[in-house]
C-alpha positions in Angstrom: 37.0 -11.4 -27.8 33.6 -9.6 -27.3 32.7 -6.7 -29.4 31.1 -3.9 -27.5 28.3 -2.1 -29.2 27.5 1.4 -28.2 24.1 3.0 -28.4 24.0 5.9 -30.7 24.2 9.2 -28.7 20.9 10.9 -28.9 20.8 14.6 -28.5 18.3 16.2 -26.2 15.5 18.0 -28.0 15.0 21.6 -27.2 11.5 22.9 -27.5 10.5 26.5 -27.6 8.2 28.0 -25.1 5.7 28.7 -27.9 5.7 25.0 -28.8 5.2 24.0 -25.2 2.3 26.3 -24.8 0.7 25.2 -28.0 1.1 21.5 -27.0 -0.5 22.2 -23.6 -3.4 24.1 -25.2 -3.9 21.2 -27.7 -4.0 18.7 -24.9 -6.4 20.8 -22.7 -8.7 21.8 -25.5 -9.0 18.4 -27.2 -10.1 16.5 -24.1 -7.9 13.6 -25.1 -5.4 11.8 -23.0 -1.9 13.0 -22.6 -0.6 9.8 -24.2 -2.7 10.3 -27.3 -1.7 13.9 -27.8 1.9 13.2 -27.0 1.9 10.4 -29.6 0.5 12.8 -32.2 3.2 15.3 -31.4 6.0 12.7 -31.3 6.9 13.2 -27.7 6.6 11.2 -24.5 3.6 11.8 -22.2 5.6 12.6 -19.1 7.0 15.6 -21.0 3.5 17.1 -21.3 2.9 16.5 -17.6 6.2 18.2 -16.7 5.4 21.2 -18.9 1.9 21.5 -17.4 3.4 21.4 -13.9 5.9 24.1 -14.7 3.2 26.2 -16.3 1.2 26.1 -13.0 4.0 27.1 -10.8 6.3 29.5 -12.7 7.6 31.4 -9.7 8.7 28.4 -7.5 12.3 27.6 -7.2 13.3 24.3 -9.0 15.1 22.9 -6.0 11.9 22.7 -3.9 13.6 24.0 -0.8 12.1 26.3 1.8 13.7 29.7 2.2 16.4 29.7 4.8 15.7 31.0 8.3 18.0 33.3 10.2 20.3 32.1 12.9 18.2 34.0 15.5 15.0 32.2 14.4 16.7 28.8 14.6 18.1 29.6 18.1 14.7 30.8 19.3 13.1 27.6 18.0 15.8 25.4 19.5 15.4 27.0 22.9 11.6 26.6 22.7 11.9 23.0 21.8 14.4 22.4 24.7 12.0 24.0 27.1 9.1 21.9 25.8 11.2 18.7 26.0 12.2 19.4 29.6 8.5 19.9 30.5 7.5 16.7 28.8 10.3 14.7 30.6 9.1 16.1 33.9 5.5 15.1 33.2 6.6 11.6 32.3 8.6 11.3 35.5 5.5 12.4 37.5 3.3 9.8 35.7 5.9 7.1 36.4 5.9 7.9 40.1 2.1 8.1 40.4 1.8 4.7 38.6 4.2 3.2 41.1 2.3 4.7 44.1 -1.1 3.6 42.7 0.0 0.1 42.0 1.4 -0.6 45.5 -0.4 -3.2 47.5 -1.8 -1.8 50.7 -0.1 -3.1 53.9 -1.9 -6.1 55.4 -1.5 -5.0 59.0 -4.3 -2.4 58.8 -7.7 -3.4 60.3 -10.6 -3.4 57.9 -13.3 -1.0 58.6 -16.8 -2.4 59.2 -19.7 -0.7 57.5 
């Protein structure tokens, strides 16, 4: 029978805003790489990048979604796109017909004009 070994459960570290700000200031002021500063602080480099990204955009929603549009706006855009689609389909049909007309072989029963 196999013995199953579990990894020890590691709690997530909670860092204060002040610690985050100081770590970012140290990274920016030192001119060293994020990996080196993170190693000195005992954290992983992606954490510094994440903190820097959040510090740049504090007002943005975390989900990354655009604000919702009203039903009226969506209906108006839908109607505009339907109109544009119908116009493009009509233009395509005209081009198909003109290509057919232009690629026809002229009838051979016509006399050639002499110049």
